[in-house]
Chimera marker file (.cmm) of the C-alpha trace (Angstrom):
<marker_set name="trace">
<marker id="1" x="10.034" y="-2.819" z="10.164" r="1" g="1" b="0" radius="0.5"/>
<marker id="2" x="8.415" y="-4.595" z="7.246" r="1" g="1" b="0" radius="0.5"/>
<marker id="3" x="5.083" y="-3.262" z="5.944" r="1" g="1" b="0" radius="0.5"/>
<marker id="4" x="2.891" y="-5.173" z="3.494" r="1" g="1" b="0" radius="0.5"/>
<marker id="5" x="0.417" y="-3.174" z="1.430" r="1" g="1" b="0" radius="0.5"/>
<marker id="6" x="-2.300" y="-5.511" z="0.270" r="1" g="1" b="0" radius="0.5"/>
<marker id="7" x="-4.979" y="-5.150" z="-2.362" r="1" g="1" b="0" radius="0.5"/>
<marker id="8" x="-7.070" y="-7.544" z="-4.389" r="1" g="1" b="0" radius="0.5"/>
<marker id="9" x="-5.201" y="-7.417" z="-7.727" r="1" g="1" b="0" radius="0.5"/>
<marker id="10" x="-1.823" y="-5.984" z="-6.625" r="1" g="1" b="0" radius="0.5"/>
<marker id="11" x="-1.623" y="-3.914" z="-9.785" r="1" g="1" b="0" radius="0.5"/>
<marker id="12" x="-2.445" y="-0.359" z="-8.721" r="1" g="1" b="0" radius="0.5"/>
<marker id="13" x="-3.072" y="0.947" z="-5.181" r="1" g="1" b="0" radius="0.5"/>
<marker id="14" x="-0.863" y="-1.543" z="-3.322" r="1" g="1" b="0" radius="0.5"/>
<marker id="15" x="1.916" y="-1.044" z="-5.899" r="1" g="1" b="0" radius="0.5"/>
<marker id="16" x="1.651" y="2.754" z="-5.608" r="1" g="1" b="0" radius="0.5"/>
<marker id="17" x="1.756" y="2.400" z="-1.806" r="1" g="1" b="0" radius="0.5"/>
<marker id="18" x="4.801" y="0.108" z="-1.834" r="1" g="1" b="0" radius="0.5"/>
<marker id="19" x="6.726" y="2.428" z="-4.144" r="1" g="1" b="0" radius="0.5"/>
<marker id="20" x="5.788" y="5.650" z="-2.317" r="1" g="1" b="0" radius="0.5"/>
<marker id="21" x="6.532" y="4.208" z="1.130" r="1" g="1" b="0" radius="0.5"/>
<marker id="22" x="9.957" y="2.954" z="0.039" r="1" g="1" b="0" radius="0.5"/>
<marker id="23" x="10.641" y="6.294" z="-1.657" r="1" g="1" b="0" radius="0.5"/>
<marker id="24" x="10.164" y="8.327" z="1.531" r="1" g="1" b="0" radius="0.5"/>
<marker id="25" x="10.905" y="5.843" z="4.334" r="1" g="1" b="0" radius="0.5"/>
<marker id="26" x="14.217" y="5.550" z="6.184" r="1" g="1" b="0" radius="0.5"/>
<marker id="27" x="16.280" y="2.420" z="5.564" r="1" g="1" b="0" radius="0.5"/>
<marker id="28" x="14.979" y="0.764" z="8.739" r="1" g="1" b="0" radius="0.5"/>
<marker id="29" x="11.586" y="0.413" z="7.010" r="1" g="1" b="0" radius="0.5"/>
<marker id="30" x="10.751" y="-1.600" z="3.941" r="1" g="1" b="0" radius="0.5"/>
<marker id="31" x="7.454" y="-1.930" z="2.143" r="1" g="1" b="0" radius="0.5"/>
<marker id="32" x="6.292" y="-4.777" z="-0.052" r="1" g="1" b="0" radius="0.5"/>
<marker id="33" x="2.944" y="-5.436" z="-1.689" r="1" g="1" b="0" radius="0.5"/>
<marker id="34" x="0.735" y="-8.369" z="-2.576" r="1" g="1" b="0" radius="0.5"/>
<marker id="35" x="-2.729" y="-9.227" z="-3.780" r="1" g="1" b="0" radius="0.5"/>
<marker id="36" x="-5.279" y="-11.718" z="-2.582" r="1" g="1" b="0" radius="0.5"/>
<marker id="37" x="-6.043" y="-12.411" z="-6.265" r="1" g="1" b="0" radius="0.5"/>
<marker id="38" x="-3.030" y="-10.909" z="-8.084" r="1" g="1" b="0" radius="0.5"/>
<marker id="39" x="-3.418" y="-9.826" z="-11.686" r="1" g="1" b="0" radius="0.5"/>
<marker id="40" x="0.127" y="-10.914" z="-12.453" r="1" g="1" b="0" radius="0.5"/>
<marker id="41" x="1.059" y="-7.567" z="-13.965" r="1" g="1" b="0" radius="0.5"/>
<marker id="42" x="1.368" y="-4.021" z="-12.705" r="1" g="1" b="0" radius="0.5"/>
<marker id="43" x="-0.953" y="-1.464" z="-14.247" r="1" g="1" b="0" radius="0.5"/>
<marker id="44" x="1.032" y="0.476" z="-16.865" r="1" g="1" b="0" radius="0.5"/>
<marker id="45" x="-0.641" y="3.688" z="-15.655" r="1" g="1" b="0" radius="0.5"/>
<marker id="46" x="0.662" y="3.005" z="-12.120" r="1" g="1" b="0" radius="0.5"/>
<marker id="47" x="4.195" y="2.751" z="-13.496" r="1" g="1" b="0" radius="0.5"/>
<marker id="48" x="3.751" y="5.924" z="-15.555" r="1" g="1" b="0" radius="0.5"/>
<marker id="49" x="2.370" y="7.798" z="-12.527" r="1" g="1" b="0" radius="0.5"/>
<marker id="50" x="5.306" y="6.738" z="-10.353" r="1" g="1" b="0" radius="0.5"/>
<marker id="51" x="7.865" y="7.605" z="-13.034" r="1" g="1" b="0" radius="0.5"/>
<marker id="52" x="6.268" y="11.029" z="-13.550" r="1" g="1" b="0" radius="0.5"/>
<marker id="53" x="6.543" y="11.599" z="-9.773" r="1" g="1" b="0" radius="0.5"/>
<marker id="54" x="10.239" y="10.662" z="-9.777" r="1" g="1" b="0" radius="0.5"/>
<marker id="55" x="9.699" y="7.416" z="-7.842" r="1" g="1" b="0" radius="0.5"/>
<marker id="56" x="11.601" y="4.261" z="-8.766" r="1" g="1" b="0" radius="0.5"/>
<marker id="57" x="9.621" y="1.443" z="-10.370" r="1" g="1" b="0" radius="0.5"/>
<marker id="58" x="12.507" y="-1.024" z="-10.184" r="1" g="1" b="0" radius="0.5"/>
<marker id="59" x="11.481" y="-4.428" z="-8.850" r="1" g="1" b="0" radius="0.5"/>
<marker id="60" x="7.751" y="-3.729" z="-8.732" r="1" g="1" b="0" radius="0.5"/>
<marker id="61" x="5.676" y="-6.774" z="-9.617" r="1" g="1" b="0" radius="0.5"/>
<marker id="62" x="2.218" y="-8.168" z="-9.022" r="1" g="1" b="0" radius="0.5"/>
<marker id="63" x="2.350" y="-11.126" z="-6.632" r="1" g="1" b="0" radius="0.5"/>
<marker id="64" x="0.214" y="-13.091" z="-4.213" r="1" g="1" b="0" radius="0.5"/>
<marker id="65" x="0.278" y="-13.315" z="-0.432" r="1" g="1" b="0" radius="0.5"/>
<marker id="66" x="2.245" y="-16.565" z="-0.566" r="1" g="1" b="0" radius="0.5"/>
<marker id="67" x="5.323" y="-14.561" z="-1.630" r="1" g="1" b="0" radius="0.5"/>
<marker id="68" x="5.693" y="-13.502" z="2.027" r="1" g="1" b="0" radius="0.5"/>
<marker id="69" x="4.978" y="-16.784" z="3.767" r="1" g="1" b="0" radius="0.5"/>
<marker id="70" x="8.606" y="-17.333" z="4.783" r="1" g="1" b="0" radius="0.5"/>
<marker id="71" x="9.241" y="-13.695" z="5.725" r="1" g="1" b="0" radius="0.5"/>
<marker id="72" x="6.018" y="-12.304" z="7.209" r="1" g="1" b="0" radius="0.5"/>
<marker id="73" x="5.478" y="-8.560" z="7.630" r="1" g="1" b="0" radius="0.5"/>
<marker id="74" x="5.187" y="-6.653" z="10.892" r="1" g="1" b="0" radius="0.5"/>
<marker id="75" x="2.232" y="-4.625" z="9.614" r="1" g="1" b="0" radius="0.5"/>
<marker id="76" x="-0.362" y="-5.436" z="6.942" r="1" g="1" b="0" radius="0.5"/>
<marker id="77" x="-2.277" y="-2.502" z="5.460" r="1" g="1" b="0" radius="0.5"/>
<marker id="78" x="-5.121" y="-3.166" z="3.045" r="1" g="1" b="0" radius="0.5"/>
<marker id="79" x="-5.580" y="-0.323" z="0.572" r="1" g="1" b="0" radius="0.5"/>
<marker id="80" x="-8.619" y="-1.220" z="-1.475" r="1" g="1" b="0" radius="0.5"/>
<marker id="81" x="-12.233" y="-1.406" z="-0.514" r="1" g="1" b="0" radius="0.5"/>
<marker id="82" x="-12.558" y="-5.007" z="-1.700" r="1" g="1" b="0" radius="0.5"/>
<marker id="83" x="-9.729" y="-6.257" z="0.553" r="1" g="1" b="0" radius="0.5"/>
<marker id="84" x="-11.143" y="-4.641" z="3.682" r="1" g="1" b="0" radius="0.5"/>
<marker id="85" x="-13.580" y="-7.475" z="4.286" r="1" g="1" b="0" radius="0.5"/>
<marker id="86" x="-11.112" y="-10.254" z="3.540" r="1" g="1" b="0" radius="0.5"/>
<marker id="87" x="-9.394" y="-12.028" z="6.392" r="1" g="1" b="0" radius="0.5"/>
<marker id="88" x="-5.606" y="-11.744" z="6.388" r="1" g="1" b="0" radius="0.5"/>
<marker id="89" x="-4.043" y="-15.188" z="5.900" r="1" g="1" b="0" radius="0.5"/>
<marker id="90" x="-3.118" y="-17.118" z="9.028" r="1" g="1" b="0" radius="0.5"/>
<marker id="91" x="0.626" y="-17.066" z="8.338" r="1" g="1" b="0" radius="0.5"/>
<marker id="92" x="0.654" y="-13.321" z="8.985" r="1" g="1" b="0" radius="0.5"/>
<marker id="93" x="0.055" y="-14.382" z="12.560" r="1" g="1" b="0" radius="0.5"/>
<marker id="94" x="0.817" y="-11.502" z="14.892" r="1" g="1" b="0" radius="0.5"/>
<marker id="95" x="1.163" y="-8.849" z="12.157" r="1" g="1" b="0" radius="0.5"/>
<marker id="96" x="-0.692" y="-5.672" z="13.040" r="1" g="1" b="0" radius="0.5"/>
<marker id="97" x="-3.499" y="-5.068" z="10.544" r="1" g="1" b="0" radius="0.5"/>
<marker id="98" x="-5.044" y="-1.801" z="9.386" r="1" g="1" b="0" radius="0.5"/>
<marker id="99" x="-7.188" y="-0.618" z="6.489" r="1" g="1" b="0" radius="0.5"/>
<marker id="100" x="-6.454" y="2.474" z="4.407" r="1" g="1" b="0" radius="0.5"/>
<marker id="101" x="-9.218" y="2.257" z="1.810" r="1" g="1" b="0" radius="0.5"/>
<marker id="102" x="-8.627" y="3.976" z="-1.509" r="1" g="1" b="0" radius="0.5"/>
<marker id="103" x="-10.882" y="4.197" z="-4.542" r="1" g="1" b="0" radius="0.5"/>
<marker id="104" x="-9.427" y="2.504" z="-7.598" r="1" g="1" b="0" radius="0.5"/>
<marker id="105" x="-8.196" y="5.244" z="-9.957" r="1" g="1" b="0" radius="0.5"/>
<marker id="106" x="-8.170" y="2.768" z="-12.858" r="1" g="1" b="0" radius="0.5"/>
<marker id="107" x="-11.968" y="2.625" z="-12.617" r="1" g="1" b="0" radius="0.5"/>
<marker id="108" x="-12.386" y="6.384" z="-13.106" r="1" g="1" b="0" radius="0.5"/>
<marker id="109" x="-14.159" y="7.089" z="-16.394" r="1" g="1" b="0" radius="0.5"/>
<marker id="110" x="-12.997" y="9.850" z="-18.674" r="1" g="1" b="0" radius="0.5"/>
<marker id="111" x="-10.263" y="10.988" z="-20.978" r="1" g="1" b="0" radius="0.5"/>
<marker id="112" x="-6.518" y="10.530" z="-20.414" r="1" g="1" b="0" radius="0.5"/>
<marker id="113" x="-6.202" y="13.760" z="-18.437" r="1" g="1" b="0" radius="0.5"/>
<marker id="114" x="-9.054" y="12.769" z="-16.108" r="1" g="1" b="0" radius="0.5"/>
<marker id="115" x="-7.605" y="9.313" z="-15.436" r="1" g="1" b="0" radius="0.5"/>
<marker id="116" x="-4.103" y="10.760" z="-14.951" r="1" g="1" b="0" radius="0.5"/>
<marker id="117" x="-5.547" y="13.218" z="-12.420" r="1" g="1" b="0" radius="0.5"/>
<marker id="118" x="-7.210" y="10.335" z="-10.547" r="1" g="1" b="0" radius="0.5"/>
<marker id="119" x="-3.916" y="8.429" z="-10.357" r="1" g="1" b="0" radius="0.5"/>
<marker id="120" x="-2.062" y="11.550" z="-9.238" r="1" g="1" b="0" radius="0.5"/>
<marker id="121" x="-4.687" y="12.225" z="-6.544" r="1" g="1" b="0" radius="0.5"/>
<marker id="122" x="-4.445" y="8.623" z="-5.310" r="1" g="1" b="0" radius="0.5"/>
<marker id="123" x="-0.649" y="8.841" z="-5.136" r="1" g="1" b="0" radius="0.5"/>
<marker id="124" x="-0.929" y="12.146" z="-3.219" r="1" g="1" b="0" radius="0.5"/>
<marker id="125" x="-3.329" y="10.524" z="-0.725" r="1" g="1" b="0" radius="0.5"/>
<marker id="126" x="-0.934" y="7.593" z="-0.290" r="1" g="1" b="0" radius="0.5"/>
<marker id="127" x="1.971" y="9.988" z="0.293" r="1" g="1" b="0" radius="0.5"/>
<marker id="128" x="-0.017" y="11.882" z="2.933" r="1" g="1" b="0" radius="0.5"/>
<marker id="129" x="-0.793" y="8.656" z="4.796" r="1" g="1" b="0" radius="0.5"/>
<marker id="130" x="2.728" y="7.247" z="4.483" r="1" g="1" b="0" radius="0.5"/>
<marker id="131" x="4.225" y="10.471" z="5.815" r="1" g="1" b="0" radius="0.5"/>
<marker id="132" x="1.788" y="10.443" z="8.746" r="1" g="1" b="0" radius="0.5"/>
<marker id="133" x="2.774" y="6.828" z="9.465" r="1" g="1" b="0" radius="0.5"/>
<marker id="134" x="6.493" y="7.633" z="9.326" r="1" g="1" b="0" radius="0.5"/>
<marker id="135" x="6.009" y="10.566" z="11.730" r="1" g="1" b="0" radius="0.5"/>
<marker id="136" x="4.617" y="8.268" z="14.433" r="1" g="1" b="0" radius="0.5"/>
<marker id="137" x="6.840" y="7.594" z="17.463" r="1" g="1" b="0" radius="0.5"/>
<marker id="138" x="6.610" y="3.870" z="16.692" r="1" g="1" b="0" radius="0.5"/>
<marker id="139" x="9.265" y="2.825" z="19.215" r="1" g="1" b="0" radius="0.5"/>
<marker id="140" x="7.265" y="4.342" z="22.077" r="1" g="1" b="0" radius="0.5"/>
<marker id="141" x="3.775" y="3.200" z="21.046" r="1" g="1" b="0" radius="0.5"/>
<marker id="142" x="2.154" y="0.118" z="22.529" r="1" g="1" b="0" radius="0.5"/>
<marker id="143" x="0.661" y="-2.272" z="19.975" r="1" g="1" b="0" radius="0.5"/>
<marker id="144" x="-2.923" y="-1.109" z="20.597" r="1" g="1" b="0" radius="0.5"/>
<marker id="145" x="-1.831" y="2.547" z="20.351" r="1" g="1" b="0" radius="0.5"/>
<marker id="146" x="-0.081" y="1.871" z="17.044" r="1" g="1" b="0" radius="0.5"/>
<marker id="147" x="-3.191" y="0.105" z="15.742" r="1" g="1" b="0" radius="0.5"/>
<marker id="148" x="-5.328" y="3.106" z="16.752" r="1" g="1" b="0" radius="0.5"/>
<marker id="149" x="-2.926" y="5.504" z="15.008" r="1" g="1" b="0" radius="0.5"/>
<marker id="150" x="-2.824" y="3.398" z="11.834" r="1" g="1" b="0" radius="0.5"/>
<marker id="151" x="-6.622" y="3.288" z="11.775" r="1" g="1" b="0" radius="0.5"/>
<marker id="152" x="-6.726" y="7.093" z="12.237" r="1" g="1" b="0" radius="0.5"/>
<marker id="153" x="-4.280" y="7.558" z="9.356" r="1" g="1" b="0" radius="0.5"/>
<marker id="154" x="-6.523" y="5.423" z="7.171" r="1" g="1" b="0" radius="0.5"/>
<marker id="155" x="-9.219" y="8.073" z="7.542" r="1" g="1" b="0" radius="0.5"/>
<marker id="156" x="-7.004" y="10.997" z="6.445" r="1" g="1" b="0" radius="0.5"/>
<link id1="1" id2="2" r="1" g="1" b="0" radius="0.2"/>
<link id1="2" id2="3" r="1" g="1" b="0" radius="0.2"/>
<link id1="3" id2="4" r="1" g="1" b="0" radius="0.2"/>
<link id1="4" id2="5" r="1" g="1" b="0" radius="0.2"/>
<link id1="5" id2="6" r="1" g="1" b="0" radius="0.2"/>
<link id1="6" id2="7" r="1" g="1" b="0" radius="0.2"/>
<link id1="7" id2="8" r="1" g="1" b="0" radius="0.2"/>
<link id1="8" id2="9" r="1" g="1" b="0" radius="0.2"/>
<link id1="9" id2="10" r="1" g="1" b="0" radius="0.2"/>
<link id1="10" id2="11" r="1" g="1" b="0" radius="0.2"/>
<link id1="11" id2="12" r="1" g="1" b="0" radius="0.2"/>
<link id1="12" id2="13" r="1" g="1" b="0" radius="0.2"/>
<link id1="13" id2="14" r="1" g="1" b="0" radius="0.2"/>
<link id1="14" id2="15" r="1" g="1" b="0" radius="0.2"/>
<link id1="15" id2="16" r="1" g="1" b="0" radius="0.2"/>
<link id1="16" id2="17" r="1" g="1" b="0" radius="0.2"/>
<link id1="17" id2="18" r="1" g="1" b="0" radius="0.2"/>
<link id1="18" id2="19" r="1" g="1" b="0" radius="0.2"/>
<link id1="19" id2="20" r="1" g="1" b="0" radius="0.2"/>
<link id1="20" id2="21" r="1" g="1" b="0" radius="0.2"/>
<link id1="21" id2="22" r="1" g="1" b="0" radius="0.2"/>
<link id1="22" id2="23" r="1" g="1" b="0" radius="0.2"/>
<link id1="23" id2="24" r="1" g="1" b="0" radius="0.2"/>
<link id1="24" id2="25" r="1" g="1" b="0" radius="0.2"/>
<link id1="25" id2="26" r="1" g="1" b="0" radius="0.2"/>
<link id1="26" id2="27" r="1" g="1" b="0" radius="0.2"/>
<link id1="27" id2="28" r="1" g="1" b="0" radius="0.2"/>
<link id1="28" id2="29" r="1" g="1" b="0" radius="0.2"/>
<link id1="29" id2="30" r="1" g="1" b="0" radius="0.2"/>
<link id1="30" id2="31" r="1" g="1" b="0" radius="0.2"/>
<link id1="31" id2="32" r="1" g="1" b="0" radius="0.2"/>
<link id1="32" id2="33" r="1" g="1" b="0" radius="0.2"/>
<link id1="33" id2="34" r="1" g="1" b="0" radius="0.2"/>
<link id1="34" id2="35" r="1" g="1" b="0" radius="0.2"/>
<link id1="35" id2="36" r="1" g="1" b="0" radius="0.2"/>
<link id1="36" id2="37" r="1" g="1" b="0" radius="0.2"/>
<link id1="37" id2="38" r="1" g="1" b="0" radius="0.2"/>
<link id1="38" id2="39" r="1" g="1" b="0" radius="0.2"/>
<link id1="39" id2="40" r="1" g="1" b="0" radius="0.2"/>
<link id1="40" id2="41" r="1" g="1" b="0" radius="0.2"/>
<link id1="41" id2="42" r="1" g="1" b="0" radius="0.2"/>
<link id1="42" id2="43" r="1" g="1" b="0" radius="0.2"/>
<link id1="43" id2="44" r="1" g="1" b="0" radius="0.2"/>
<link id1="44" id2="45" r="1" g="1" b="0" radius="0.2"/>
<link id1="45" id2="46" r="1" g="1" b="0" radius="0.2"/>
<link id1="46" id2="47" r="1" g="1" b="0" radius="0.2"/>
<link id1="47" id2="48" r="1" g="1" b="0" radius="0.2"/>
<link id1="48" id2="49" r="1" g="1" b="0" radius="0.2"/>
<link id1="49" id2="50" r="1" g="1" b="0" radius="0.2"/>
<link id1="50" id2="51" r="1" g="1" b="0" radius="0.2"/>
<link id1="51" id2="52" r="1" g="1" b="0" radius="0.2"/>
<link id1="52" id2="53" r="1" g="1" b="0" radius="0.2"/>
<link id1="53" id2="54" r="1" g="1" b="0" radius="0.2"/>
<link id1="54" id2="55" r="1" g="1" b="0" radius="0.2"/>
<link id1="55" id2="56" r="1" g="1" b="0" radius="0.2"/>
<link id1="56" id2="57" r="1" g="1" b="0" radius="0.2"/>
<link id1="57" id2="58" r="1" g="1" b="0" radius="0.2"/>
<link id1="58" id2="59" r="1" g="1" b="0" radius="0.2"/>
<link id1="59" id2="60" r="1" g="1" b="0" radius="0.2"/>
<link id1="60" id2="61" r="1" g="1" b="0" radius="0.2"/>
<link id1="61" id2="62" r="1" g="1" b="0" radius="0.2"/>
<link id1="62" id2="63" r="1" g="1" b="0" radius="0.2"/>
<link id1="63" id2="64" r="1" g="1" b="0" radius="0.2"/>
<link id1="64" id2="65" r="1" g="1" b="0" radius="0.2"/>
<link id1="65" id2="66" r="1" g="1" b="0" radius="0.2"/>
<link id1="66" id2="67" r="1" g="1" b="0" radius="0.2"/>
<link id1="67" id2="68" r="1" g="1" b="0" radius="0.2"/>
<link id1="68" id2="69" r="1" g="1" b="0" radius="0.2"/>
<link id1="69" id2="70" r="1" g="1" b="0" radius="0.2"/>
<link id1="70" id2="71" r="1" g="1" b="0" radius="0.2"/>
<link id1="71" id2="72" r="1" g="1" b="0" radius="0.2"/>
<link id1="72" id2="73" r="1" g="1" b="0" radius="0.2"/>
<link id1="73" id2="74" r="1" g="1" b="0" radius="0.2"/>
<link id1="74" id2="75" r="1" g="1" b="0" radius="0.2"/>
<link id1="75" id2="76" r="1" g="1" b="0" radius="0.2"/>
<link id1="76" id2="77" r="1" g="1" b="0" radius="0.2"/>
<link id1="77" id2="78" r="1" g="1" b="0" radius="0.2"/>
<link id1="78" id2="79" r="1" g="1" b="0" radius="0.2"/>
<link id1="79" id2="80" r="1" g="1" b="0" radius="0.2"/>
<link id1="80" id2="81" r="1" g="1" b="0" radius="0.2"/>
<link id1="81" id2="82" r="1" g="1" b="0" radius="0.2"/>
<link id1="82" id2="83" r="1" g="1" b="0" radius="0.2"/>
<link id1="83" id2="84" r="1" g="1" b="0" radius="0.2"/>
<link id1="84" id2="85" r="1" g="1" b="0" radius="0.2"/>
<link id1="85" id2="86" r="1" g="1" b="0" radius="0.2"/>
<link id1="86" id2="87" r="1" g="1" b="0" radius="0.2"/>
<link id1="87" id2="88" r="1" g="1" b="0" radius="0.2"/>
<link id1="88" id2="89" r="1" g="1" b="0" radius="0.2"/>
<link id1="89" id2="90" r="1" g="1" b="0" radius="0.2"/>
<link id1="90" id2="91" r="1" g="1" b="0" radius="0.2"/>
<link id1="91" id2="92" r="1" g="1" b="0" radius="0.2"/>
<link id1="92" id2="93" r="1" g="1" b="0" radius="0.2"/>
<link id1="93" id2="94" r="1" g="1" b="0" radius="0.2"/>
<link id1="94" id2="95" r="1" g="1" b="0" radius="0.2"/>
<link id1="95" id2="96" r="1" g="1" b="0" radius="0.2"/>
<link id1="96" id2="97" r="1" g="1" b="0" radius="0.2"/>
<link id1="97" id2="98" r="1" g="1" b="0" radius="0.2"/>
<link id1="98" id2="99" r="1" g="1" b="0" radius="0.2"/>
<link id1="99" id2="100" r="1" g="1" b="0" radius="0.2"/>
<link id1="100" id2="101" r="1" g="1" b="0" radius="0.2"/>
<link id1="101" id2="102" r="1" g="1" b="0" radius="0.2"/>
<link id1="102" id2="103" r="1" g="1" b="0" radius="0.2"/>
<link id1="103" id2="104" r="1" g="1" b="0" radius="0.2"/>
<link id1="104" id2="105" r="1" g="1" b="0" radius="0.2"/>
<link id1="105" id2="106" r="1" g="1" b="0" radius="0.2"/>
<link id1="106" id2="107" r="1" g="1" b="0" radius="0.2"/>
<link id1="107" id2="108" r="1" g="1" b="0" radius="0.2"/>
<link id1="108" id2="109" r="1" g="1" b="0" radius="0.2"/>
<link id1="109" id2="110" r="1" g="1" b="0" radius="0.2"/>
<link id1="110" id2="111" r="1" g="1" b="0" radius="0.2"/>
<link id1="111" id2="112" r="1" g="1" b="0" radius="0.2"/>
<link id1="112" id2="113" r="1" g="1" b="0" radius="0.2"/>
<link id1="113" id2="114" r="1" g="1" b="0" radius="0.2"/>
<link id1="114" id2="115" r="1" g="1" b="0" radius="0.2"/>
<link id1="115" id2="116" r="1" g="1" b="0" radius="0.2"/>
<link id1="116" id2="117" r="1" g="1" b="0" radius="0.2"/>
<link id1="117" id2="118" r="1" g="1" b="0" radius="0.2"/>
<link id1="118" id2="119" r="1" g="1" b="0" radius="0.2"/>
<link id1="119" id2="120" r="1" g="1" b="0" radius="0.2"/>
<link id1="120" id2="121" r="1" g="1" b="0" radius="0.2"/>
<link id1="121" id2="122" r="1" g="1" b="0" radius="0.2"/>
<link id1="122" id2="123" r="1" g="1" b="0" radius="0.2"/>
<link id1="123" id2="124" r="1" g="1" b="0" radius="0.2"/>
<link id1="124" id2="125" r="1" g="1" b="0" radius="0.2"/>
<link id1="125" id2="126" r="1" g="1" b="0" radius="0.2"/>
<link id1="126" id2="127" r="1" g="1" b="0" radius="0.2"/>
<link id1="127" id2="128" r="1" g="1" b="0" radius="0.2"/>
<link id1="128" id2="129" r="1" g="1" b="0" radius="0.2"/>
<link id1="129" id2="130" r="1" g="1" b="0" radius="0.2"/>
<link id1="130" id2="131" r="1" g="1" b="0" radius="0.2"/>
<link id1="131" id2="132" r="1" g="1" b="0" radius="0.2"/>
<link id1="132" id2="133" r="1" g="1" b="0" radius="0.2"/>
<link id1="133" id2="134" r="1" g="1" b="0" radius="0.2"/>
<link id1="134" id2="135" r="1" g="1" b="0" radius="0.2"/>
<link id1="135" id2="136" r="1" g="1" b="0" radius="0.2"/>
<link id1="136" id2="137" r="1" g="1" b="0" radius="0.2"/>
<link id1="137" id2="138" r="1" g="1" b="0" radius="0.2"/>
<link id1="138" id2="139" r="1" g="1" b="0" radius="0.2"/>
<link id1="139" id2="140" r="1" g="1" b="0" radius="0.2"/>
<link id1="140" id2="141" r="1" g="1" b="0" radius="0.2"/>
<link id1="141" id2="142" r="1" g="1" b="0" radius="0.2"/>
<link id1="142" id2="143" r="1" g="1" b="0" radius="0.2"/>
<link id1="143" id2="144" r="1" g="1" b="0" radius="0.2"/>
<link id1="144" id2="145" r="1" g="1" b="0" radius="0.2"/>
<link id1="145" id2="146" r="1" g="1" b="0" radius="0.2"/>
<link id1="146" id2="147" r="1" g="1" b="0" radius="0.2"/>
<link id1="147" id2="148" r="1" g="1" b="0" radius="0.2"/>
<link id1="148" id2="149" r="1" g="1" b="0" radius="0.2"/>
<link id1="149" id2="150" r="1" g="1" b="0" radius="0.2"/>
<link id1="150" id2="151" r="1" g="1" b="0" radius="0.2"/>
<link id1="151" id2="152" r="1" g="1" b="0" radius="0.2"/>
<link id1="152" id2="153" r="1" g="1" b="0" radius="0.2"/>
<link id1="153" id2="154" r="1" g="1" b="0" radius="0.2"/>
<link id1="154" id2="155" r="1" g="1" b="0" radius="0.2"/>
<link id1="155" id2="156" r="1" g="1" b="0" radius="0.2"/>
</marker_set>
């Protein structure tokens, strides 16, 4: 199963989600990420947060939706508030879509410790949701049941 985590800039929340999902998921799952308006670079604080958590940052990059045109995902999960109202591109066709809104930790004001805490809290929230997703009996769920479960997880 191929899961696309999508955000506007693809520099923070979608990158954290891709890395966390791949860190804990079995080999039959793979996560990728993209942005509707990619920044072109991953937030350095995202990379630092992942490294501090012992999660690989190898291969992470900020890219647009077109990177997946020839190999569309099975599931598209938007992870930022701005992307929630955007329509998923047509080429995603039958991909199941869900929204797991997360506040942008890079917009948290404060000193280094405060911003680090915001990134750590965001990563912990992503881990909680990814683990809940991976615990689902996906093989036995009908498409509408899976959609309902993904939407429920987005509210955790």
